[in-house]
C-alpha positions as CSV (number, residue, x, y, z in Angstrom):
1,X,115.8,124.9,51.1
2,X,114.1,123.8,54.3
3,X,117.0,125.0,56.4
4,X,116.7,128.4,54.9
5,X,113.0,128.5,55.6
6,X,113.4,127.4,59.2
7,X,116.3,129.7,59.9
8,X,118.3,129.9,63.1
9,X,115.6,128.3,65.2
10,X,116.5,124.9,63.8
11,X,119.5,124.2,66.0
12,X,117.7,121.7,68.2
13,X,115.3,120.4,65.5
14,X,115.4,117.6,63.0
15,X,114.4,118.6,59.4
16,X,112.7,115.9,57.4
17,X,111.5,115.9,53.8
18,X,112.7,112.5,52.6
19,X,111.4,109.0,52.2
20,X,110.3,106.7,55.0
21,X,113.9,105.4,55.7
22,X,115.1,108.9,56.4
23,X,112.0,109.7,58.4
24,X,112.6,106.6,60.6
25,X,116.2,107.8,61.2
26,X,115.0,111.3,62.0
27,X,112.3,110.0,64.4
28,X,114.9,107.8,66.2
29,X,117.3,110.7,66.4
30,X,114.8,113.1,68.1
31,X,115.0,113.6,71.9
32,X,112.7,115.2,74.4
33,X,112.3,119.0,73.8
34,X,113.3,118.7,70.2
35,X,111.0,119.8,67.4
36,X,110.4,117.8,64.1
37,X,110.2,120.3,61.3
38,X,108.7,119.3,57.9
39,X,108.1,121.4,54.8
40,X,104.5,120.3,54.6
41,X,102.2,117.7,56.2
42,X,102.2,115.5,53.1
43,X,106.0,114.9,53.5
44,X,105.5,113.3,56.9
45,X,102.8,110.7,56.3
46,X,100.8,109.1,53.5
47,X,97.5,109.7,55.2
48,X,96.0,111.7,58.0
49,X,96.0,108.5,60.1
50,X,99.7,108.3,59.6
51,X,100.1,111.9,60.6
52,X,98.0,111.4,63.8
53,X,100.0,108.3,64.8
54,X,103.4,110.0,64.2
55,X,102.5,113.3,65.9
56,X,100.8,111.5,68.8
57,X,104.0,109.4,69.3
58,X,106.1,112.6,69.2
59,X,103.9,114.3,71.8
60,X,104.2,111.3,74.1
61,X,108.0,111.5,73.8
62,X,107.9,115.3,74.6
63,X,108.8,116.2,71.0
64,X,107.3,119.1,69.2
65,X,106.1,119.2,65.6
66,X,106.1,122.0,63.0
67,X,104.9,122.1,59.5
68,X,106.1,125.1,57.5
69,X,103.6,125.2,54.7
70,X,100.6,124.9,56.9
71,X,102.1,127.0,59.7
72,X,101.2,124.3,62.2
73,X,103.2,124.2,65.4
74,X,102.1,121.6,68.0
75,X,104.4,123.1,70.6
76,X,101.7,125.8,71.2
77,X,98.1,125.2,72.5
78,X,96.7,126.7,69.3
79,X,98.8,124.4,67.1
80,X,97.6,121.4,69.1
81,X,94.0,122.5,68.7
82,X,94.3,122.9,65.0
83,X,96.0,119.5,64.7
84,X,93.3,117.8,66.7
85,X,90.6,119.5,64.6
86,X,92.4,118.0,61.5
87,X,92.4,114.6,63.2
88,X,88.7,114.8,64.2
89,X,87.8,115.8,60.6
90,X,89.8,112.9,59.2
91,X,88.2,110.4,61.5
92,X,84.7,111.8,60.6
93,X,85.5,111.6,56.8
94,X,86.8,108.0,57.2
95,X,83.6,107.0,59.0
96,X,81.5,108.6,56.2
97,X,83.5,106.6,53.6
98,X,83.0,103.4,55.5
99,X,79.3,104.1,55.9
100,X,78.9,104.9,52.2
101,X,80.7,101.8,51.2
102,X,78.5,99.6,53.4
103,X,75.4,101.3,52.0
104,X,76.6,100.7,48.5
105,X,77.3,97.0,49.2
106,X,73.9,96.6,50.8
107,X,72.2,98.2,47.8
108,X,74.2,96.0,45.4
109,X,73.1,92.9,47.4
110,X,69.5,94.0,47.3
111,X,69.7,94.3,43.5
112,X,71.0,90.7,43.4
113,X,74.5,91.6,42.3
114,X,77.2,89.0,42.8
115,X,79.9,90.5,45.0
116,X,83.5,89.4,45.2
117,X,85.8,87.6,42.8
118,X,84.2,85.6,40.0
119,X,84.7,81.8,40.1
120,X,87.9,80.6,38.3
121,X,86.0,77.7,36.6
122,X,82.5,77.3,35.4
123,X,80.5,74.2,36.2
124,X,81.0,73.1,32.6
125,X,84.8,73.5,32.9
126,X,84.7,71.4,36.1
127,X,82.8,68.6,34.4
128,X,85.2,68.8,31.4
129,X,88.2,68.6,33.8
130,X,86.7,65.5,35.6
131,X,86.1,63.8,32.2
132,X,89.7,64.5,31.2
133,X,91.1,63.4,34.6
134,X,89.3,60.0,34.2
135,X,91.7,59.2,31.4
136,X,95.1,58.2,32.8
137,X,97.1,59.7,29.9
138,X,96.0,63.2,30.8
139,X,98.0,65.1,33.5
140,X,96.7,67.7,35.8
141,X,99.2,70.2,34.3
142,X,98.0,69.5,30.7
143,X,94.3,69.8,31.7
144,X,95.0,73.1,33.6
145,X,96.8,74.5,30.5
146,X,93.9,73.4,28.3
147,X,91.3,75.1,30.6
148,X,93.5,78.2,31.1
149,X,93.7,77.8,34.9
150,X,96.5,76.8,37.3
151,X,97.1,73.3,38.7
152,X,96.1,74.6,42.1
153,X,92.7,75.7,40.7
154,X,92.1,72.2,39.3
155,X,92.9,70.8,42.8
156,X,90.6,73.3,44.4
157,X,87.6,72.6,42.2
158,X,88.2,68.8,42.1
159,X,89.1,68.1,45.7
160,X,89.0,64.3,45.3
161,X,92.2,64.6,43.3
162,X,94.1,65.2,46.5
163,X,93.4,61.5,47.4
164,X,94.8,60.5,44.0
165,X,93.1,59.4,40.7
166,X,91.6,56.3,42.3
167,X,89.6,58.5,44.7
168,X,88.5,60.6,41.7
169,X,87.3,57.5,39.8
170,X,85.3,56.4,42.9
171,X,83.6,59.7,43.3
172,X,82.8,60.0,39.5
173,X,79.3,58.8,40.3
174,X,78.6,61.8,42.4
175,X,76.0,64.1,40.8
176,X,76.7,67.3,42.8
177,X,79.8,69.4,41.9
178,X,81.8,70.5,44.9
179,X,82.9,74.1,45.2
180,X,86.5,75.0,46.0
181,X,87.3,74.9,49.7
182,X,88.3,78.2,51.2
183,X,91.6,78.3,53.0
184,X,91.7,79.8,56.5
185,X,94.4,82.4,55.6
């Protein structure tokens, strides 16, 4: 289908319309003065940013790019102009989206909305877990199942458990409930 559309001018060109594995093979196969021909822009990349990166890489290697559906040919000055206009518009739209997102987050904070993931355990659940952990017959696994959370969540919300049950018993007199520690992932 694509070969019919490209015609005889396809002799030194690679034709792509497949998944990323085939695209990678085609990009590796291309040499200077070749032209990558795609049926449409959406077959080359998932986003405009992908397209810009791929086409810029091709240009640096001296490889042309043609999209049949959009009649876009970067081997000509006009085609390069159109592609750069697309790229500039895409960057502008991306910046507008980021700006709108940040304004929305600021407005939500001003309204007092709690942003982010909700806590896995309430203060009441943490107190209940501490009470249950004070009894030696209860295991962390059984308490986690009872509260509907994972063992790891229990350890995050009751950090003294990492020092063993003895450390938990010593800290039982503490009035303040600690919050889970954030890992530096």
